[in-house]
N, CA and C of each residue as an Amber inpcrd file, in Angstrom:
protein
   354
   2.7640000  -7.0960000   6.7090000   3.0370000  -5.8840000   6.3280000
   4.0330000  -5.6850000   5.2710000   3.1250000  -4.6930000   3.8260000
   3.7400000  -4.8250000   2.3510000   4.1300000  -3.4550000   2.2550000
   5.7520000  -3.4720000   1.9350000   6.3380000  -2.3350000   1.8110000
   6.6410000  -2.0550000   0.1720000   6.0620000  -1.4300000  -0.3380000
   6.4230000  -1.1570000  -1.6340000   6.2930000  -2.6990000  -2.5590000
   5.5230000  -2.9780000  -1.9620000   5.1320000  -4.5110000  -3.5910000
   5.6310000  -5.8720000  -2.2900000   6.8150000  -5.1200000  -1.3160000
   7.7080000  -6.3430000  -1.3340000   7.3770000  -6.4400000   0.5260000
   7.7520000  -7.6210000   0.7630000   7.1010000  -8.3140000   2.4370000
   8.4280000  -7.2320000   3.3620000   7.4760000  -7.2270000   4.2060000
   8.7320000  -6.6200000   5.0140000   9.7020000  -7.2630000   5.4830000
   9.5080000  -9.1590000   5.3840000  10.4010000  -9.4970000   6.0140000
  11.6660000  -9.5130000   4.9230000  11.0600000  -9.8480000   3.0580000
  12.5320000  -9.5930000   2.5630000  13.1100000  -8.2270000   2.4260000
  12.6390000  -6.6030000   3.0010000  13.2180000  -5.9630000   3.2600000
  14.4300000  -5.9500000   4.4050000  13.7600000  -6.6120000   5.3780000
  14.5390000  -6.7570000   6.1230000  15.1760000  -7.6110000   6.3130000
  15.6600000  -8.3270000   5.7690000  16.6540000  -9.0050000   5.3700000
  18.0740000  -8.9530000   3.9780000  16.8170000  -8.0070000   2.9700000
  17.9190000  -7.3430000   2.4210000  18.9370000  -6.6650000   2.2940000
  17.9260000  -6.0220000   3.6710000  18.9540000  -4.3140000   4.2080000
  19.7340000  -4.9270000   5.6440000  19.2800000  -6.1730000   6.0450000
  20.0680000  -6.7130000   6.5230000  20.0220000  -5.6330000   8.2110000
  18.3750000  -5.4880000   8.4940000  18.0050000  -4.9180000   9.6510000
  17.5690000  -5.5100000  10.7140000  17.9380000  -5.3230000  11.8320000
  17.3550000  -6.0100000  12.9050000  15.5320000  -5.6110000  13.1120000
  15.1530000  -6.2960000  14.0150000  13.6140000  -5.9860000  14.0380000
  14.1310000  -4.4310000  14.7950000  14.5380000  -4.1810000  15.8860000
  14.8140000  -2.5800000  16.1980000  15.0240000  -1.6980000  14.6550000
  15.6730000  -2.1680000  13.8990000  16.6250000  -0.8660000  12.8900000
  14.5750000  -1.2490000  12.1900000  14.3370000  -1.6670000  11.7090000
  13.0600000  -1.8420000  10.9810000  12.5230000  -1.0740000  11.2990000
  11.6020000  -1.9130000  12.6960000  10.6310000  -0.3240000  13.8910000
  11.0930000   1.0880000  13.2730000  12.7710000   1.1980000  13.7040000
  13.0030000   2.7630000  13.5960000  12.6450000   3.1330000  12.7120000
  13.1550000   2.6590000  11.0970000  12.8510000   3.3210000  10.1770000
  11.1200000   2.9440000   9.9360000  10.4070000   2.2860000  10.1560000
   9.2540000   2.0440000  10.0450000   8.2900000   3.5360000  10.6580000
   9.0880000   3.5180000  11.9550000   8.6660000   4.5470000  12.8330000
   8.6300000   6.2010000  12.1970000   9.6620000   6.3400000  11.1670000
  10.5940000   7.6570000  10.4330000   9.8300000   7.6190000   9.2370000
   9.1320000   6.5060000   8.8160000   8.6270000   7.2230000   7.1740000
   6.9860000   7.3150000   7.8690000   6.4660000   7.1070000   8.5040000
   4.9570000   7.3580000   8.7950000   4.6450000   8.1210000   8.6190000
   3.6800000   8.8870000   7.6980000   2.6990000  10.0560000   7.5490000
   1.7700000   9.7290000   7.9440000   0.8180000  11.1300000   7.7970000
  -0.3710000  11.6420000   8.0800000  -1.6950000  10.9990000   8.7850000
  -2.3320000  10.1620000   8.8040000  -2.8970000   8.7100000   9.8860000
  -2.0520000   8.2460000  10.0640000  -1.4640000   7.2970000   9.5090000
  -0.8150000   6.4580000   9.5010000   0.0450000   6.6280000  10.2040000
   0.4200000   8.2220000  10.8550000   1.6870000   8.6950000  11.7950000
   0.6860000   8.8070000  12.8700000  -0.1340000   9.1840000  12.9950000
  -1.0910000   9.4940000  14.1620000  -1.4030000   7.9710000  15.0180000
  -1.2110000   7.2120000  14.3300000  -1.1340000   5.6440000  15.1980000
  -0.1100000   5.8690000  16.5110000   0.8070000   6.7100000  16.2780000
   1.5980000   6.4930000  16.8190000   1.6580000   7.3900000  18.3500000
   0.5890000   8.6400000  17.8330000   0.3530000   9.4470000  18.8140000
  -1.0390000   8.4480000  19.7330000  -1.5800000   7.2430000  18.7100000
  -3.1690000   6.8820000  19.4120000  -2.5300000   6.1550000  20.0530000
  -1.4590000   5.3280000  20.0100000  -1.3250000   3.9820000  20.5060000
   0.1780000   4.6220000  21.7940000  -0.1210000   3.2180000  22.6630000
   0.9900000   3.6890000  23.7640000   2.1080000   2.7630000  23.0000000
   3.6370000   2.9630000  24.5820000   4.6260000   1.9480000  23.9070000
   3.7970000   0.4760000  23.6520000   3.3970000   0.2000000  24.1050000
   2.8570000  -1.0060000  24.1670000   2.7020000  -1.7110000  22.5690000
   2.2490000  -0.4460000  21.8520000   2.2680000  -1.0810000  20.4130000
   2.8710000  -0.4340000  19.5720000   3.4750000   0.5860000  20.4740000
   4.6190000   1.3140000  19.0660000   6.0100000   0.9880000  19.7900000
   6.3740000   0.6730000  20.1020000   7.7510000   0.2400000  20.5920000
   8.0510000  -2.0650000  19.9500000   6.6000000  -2.1690000  19.6430000
   6.7600000  -3.2650000  19.0070000   6.5870000  -3.6150000  17.3150000
   7.8200000  -4.1250000  16.1760000   7.3470000  -4.2320000  15.3540000
   6.0650000  -4.7570000  15.0150000   5.7450000  -6.2100000  15.0650000
   4.2220000  -6.8200000  14.9580000   3.4770000  -6.2900000  15.4740000
   3.5500000  -5.7030000  17.0180000   2.3030000  -5.0670000  17.1380000
   2.3770000  -3.6510000  16.6380000   3.3820000  -2.8950000  15.9140000
   2.7340000  -1.6790000  15.3340000   2.2480000  -1.6530000  13.4680000
   3.0490000  -3.2270000  12.9950000   2.6520000  -3.8470000  11.8840000
   0.9170000  -4.0350000  12.1320000   0.6680000  -4.9780000  12.9800000
  -0.2180000  -5.6740000  13.1310000  -1.3970000  -4.4030000  13.3060000
  -1.5340000  -3.1710000  14.1350000  -2.1870000  -1.8590000  14.2600000
  -1.7430000  -1.4650000  12.8010000  -1.4470000  -1.2180000  12.1130000
  -1.4050000  -0.5510000  10.8790000  -1.8510000  -1.1300000   9.8870000
  -2.2600000  -2.8210000  10.2770000  -2.7490000  -3.4930000   9.0240000
  -4.5500000  -3.3000000   9.0900000  -4.5420000  -3.3640000  10.5390000
  -6.3840000  -3.1410000  10.6070000  -6.8390000  -2.5270000  10.4400000
  -5.4120000  -0.8130000  10.8550000  -6.2170000   0.6420000  10.2840000
  -6.2940000   0.9100000   9.2110000  -5.6440000   0.3640000   7.8670000
  -5.1990000   0.6360000   6.9300000  -5.3470000   0.0180000   5.6950000
  -5.5000000  -1.7250000   6.4220000  -5.6580000  -2.5660000   5.0720000
  -6.7020000  -3.3770000   5.3090000  -6.6460000  -4.8220000   4.9900000
  -8.5400000  -4.8620000   4.5650000  -9.6390000  -4.2920000   3.2310000
 -10.1940000  -4.7880000   3.7630000 -11.4240000  -4.0710000   2.8120000
 -11.4330000  -2.9950000   2.4790000 -11.5220000  -2.0070000   3.4640000
 -11.6740000  -0.6550000   3.8270000 -10.5620000  -0.3270000   2.8040000
  -9.2390000  -0.7190000   2.8180000  -8.4630000  -0.3550000   2.1520000
  -8.6700000  -0.3590000   0.3380000  -9.0570000  -2.0830000   0.0950000
  -9.6970000  -2.4020000  -1.1790000 -10.3710000  -1.4430000  -1.8120000
 -11.5460000  -1.3730000  -0.6050000 -12.7480000  -0.3670000  -1.5240000
 -12.2000000   1.2430000  -1.5640000 -11.3880000   1.6110000  -1.2210000
 -11.0050000   2.9930000  -1.4240000 -10.6600000   3.0900000  -2.8260000
  -9.4790000   1.8730000  -2.7880000  -8.5320000   2.5280000  -4.4530000
  -9.5380000   1.6020000  -5.0960000 -10.7220000   0.8700000  -5.1450000
 -11.9860000   0.7020000  -5.7590000 -12.2960000   1.3400000  -6.8710000
 -12.6070000   2.6260000  -5.6590000 -13.2390000   3.8760000  -5.6440000
 -12.4650000   4.5150000  -6.8040000 -11.1760000   4.5960000  -6.1830000
 -10.1110000   5.6530000  -6.8720000  -9.8690000   5.7480000  -8.1320000
 -10.1060000   3.4130000  -8.3490000  -9.9400000   3.0790000  -9.4660000
 -10.8820000   3.4370000 -10.9080000 -12.3060000   3.2610000 -10.3200000
 -13.4810000   3.6530000 -10.9070000 -13.5550000   4.6460000 -11.4000000
 -12.6970000   5.9340000 -10.8840000 -13.2990000   7.6390000 -11.1220000
 -11.8550000   7.9690000 -11.7620000 -10.7080000   7.0940000 -11.9510000
  -9.4700000   7.2140000 -12.3940000  -9.4550000   8.0180000 -14.0790000
  -9.0580000   8.8570000 -14.2770000  -9.1740000   9.5440000 -15.2660000
  -8.1950000  10.2500000 -15.8880000  -7.5310000  10.2860000 -17.1030000
  -6.4070000  11.0050000 -17.9710000  -6.5470000  12.2310000 -17.3530000
  -5.0900000  12.8840000 -16.5670000  -5.2220000  14.1920000 -16.6140000
  -4.6000000  14.9250000 -17.7960000  -4.4600000  15.9410000 -18.0330000
  -3.8920000  16.6690000 -19.3040000  -1.9610000  16.4540000 -19.1430000
  -1.3090000  16.6490000 -17.7990000  -0.4010000  16.4120000 -17.6070000
   0.2790000  15.5540000 -17.4100000  -0.4390000  13.8840000 -17.4670000
  -0.2640000  12.7880000 -17.3480000   0.1910000  12.1020000 -18.8430000
   1.4470000  11.3550000 -18.8150000   1.2500000  10.2120000 -20.4770000
   0.1970000   9.6050000 -20.1050000  -0.2350000   8.9760000 -21.1250000
  -0.8830000   7.7170000 -21.4970000   0.1190000   7.0150000 -20.8940000
   1.2610000   6.6630000 -20.7410000   2.3570000   5.5200000 -20.4430000
   2.3350000   5.9340000 -18.5820000   2.4990000   6.9670000 -18.0430000
   2.0380000   7.6130000 -16.7150000   0.2160000   6.6370000 -16.0770000
  -0.5100000   7.1010000 -17.2390000  -1.8240000   7.1930000 -16.7990000
  -2.3970000   5.4560000 -16.4690000  -1.2670000   5.1960000 -17.5200000
  -2.0740000   3.7190000 -17.5500000  -1.1640000   2.7840000 -16.4030000
   0.0650000   3.2600000 -15.9230000   1.2160000   2.6740000 -15.1890000
   0.1950000   2.6810000 -13.5670000  -0.4410000   3.8280000 -12.9970000
  -1.4470000   4.3420000 -12.4460000  -2.0850000   3.5630000 -12.1610000
  -3.0890000   3.1990000 -13.4750000  -4.1420000   2.0350000 -13.0820000
  -3.9710000   1.2810000 -12.9680000  -2.6600000   0.4590000 -13.4730000
  -2.4400000  -0.8360000 -13.2990000  -2.1980000  -1.1830000 -11.5420000
  -1.4620000  -0.0650000 -11.2150000  -0.6860000  -0.1190000  -9.3280000
  -2.5690000  -0.6900000  -8.7580000  -3.0470000   1.0560000  -8.9090000
  -4.6150000   0.8860000  -8.4010000  -5.0500000  -0.5170000  -8.6380000
  -5.0980000  -1.2650000  -9.9570000  -5.5800000  -2.4690000 -10.0630000
  -5.2440000  -3.5910000  -8.5400000  -3.6930000  -3.2970000  -8.4600000
  -3.0070000  -4.7170000  -7.9230000  -2.9690000  -3.8680000  -6.5080000
  -3.7190000  -3.2510000  -5.8500000  -3.9830000  -2.6440000  -4.9870000
  -5.8460000  -3.0920000  -4.4190000  -6.2790000  -2.6640000  -5.5480000
  -7.5880000  -3.0710000  -5.3970000  -8.3040000  -5.1810000  -5.1590000
  -7.0260000  -5.7380000  -6.3290000  -6.7870000  -7.1570000  -6.6200000
  -5.8640000  -8.0020000  -5.7090000  -5.1070000  -7.6220000  -4.5270000
  -4.0560000  -8.1810000  -4.2520000  -3.9530000  -9.7190000  -3.9730000
  -5.2770000 -10.0120000  -4.4910000  -4.5330000 -11.5040000  -4.2970000
  -5.3410000 -12.2850000  -5.5960000  -5.1530000 -11.7550000  -6.7720000
  -5.0760000 -12.0250000  -8.1360000  -4.0970000 -12.4760000  -9.1000000
  -4.3650000 -13.1310000  -9.5280000  -3.0500000 -13.1220000 -10.4740000
  -2.3860000 -12.5530000 -11.3290000  -1.9760000 -12.5260000 -11.8410000
  -1.0760000 -11.2070000 -12.9810000  -1.9860000 -10.7590000 -14.6470000
  -2.6030000 -12.1790000 -14.4400000  -2.9940000 -11.9570000 -16.0810000
  -4.4890000 -11.2000000 -15.6230000  -4.9360000 -11.6010000 -14.3470000
  -6.4130000 -11.4200000 -14.2000000  -6.3480000  -9.6850000 -13.9780000
  -5.4010000  -9.4040000 -13.6990000  -5.0710000  -8.0760000 -13.2220000
  -4.6990000  -7.3590000 -13.9490000  -4.0570000  -7.8350000 -14.9540000
  -4.0130000  -7.1870000 -16.4790000  -5.2490000  -6.8880000 -16.7560000
  -5.8380000  -8.1570000 -17.1350000  -6.9470000  -7.5830000 -17.6610000
  -8.3500000  -7.0210000 -17.4840000  -8.1340000  -6.4660000 -15.8560000
  -8.9380000  -5.5840000 -15.4160000  -8.1490000  -4.3170000 -15.4770000
  -6.8900000  -3.9640000 -15.4620000  -6.6120000  -2.7630000 -15.5770000
  -6.6530000  -2.0740000 -16.6530000  -6.8020000  -2.9840000 -17.9770000
  -6.7940000  -2.7850000 -19.2750000  -7.9330000  -2.3290000 -19.5840000
  -9.0260000  -2.6070000 -19.1380000 -10.6630000  -2.3130000 -19.1300000
 -11.0200000  -1.3500000 -18.5990000  -9.9860000  -1.2940000 -17.0740000
 -10.4010000   0.4810000 -16.7870000  -9.4520000   1.6360000 -17.8560000
  -8.7260000   1.0790000 -18.1920000  -7.6080000   2.1380000 -19.0800000
  -8.7280000   2.2210000 -20.3670000  -9.3260000   1.1910000 -21.1520000
 -10.2790000   1.8520000 -21.9970000 -11.2040000   2.4990000 -21.8450000
 -11.9550000   2.7470000 -21.0110000 -13.2340000   3.6430000 -20.4080000
 -12.8410000   4.3370000 -20.4930000 -13.8640000   4.9720000 -21.6110000
 -14.2830000   6.5610000 -21.7920000 -14.3540000   7.7200000 -20.6780000
């Protein structure tokens, strides 16, 4: 599972968290539909970091996740209250979510094409 672009193992190592610490942090930061996973599944899932992250990946990751962001990217237009720089950063973020396995240059080229669309 990715946390803000970093793997959860890197975050755990950096913060010197035990599995229990990481599970507590993850459970306390879930919002919206992701938080519903805590109610929808029993202790067997919600008391295990591995099982909880796996369940979240199955529910919110994969192709459905990429498709959702692809639609967002396709329809993204700059709002009047956004700067050009923040709009470009938002498009780059969405492109990275749509094409998670693409290399940097490919992702940048796709983001630039979307950014330049009328």
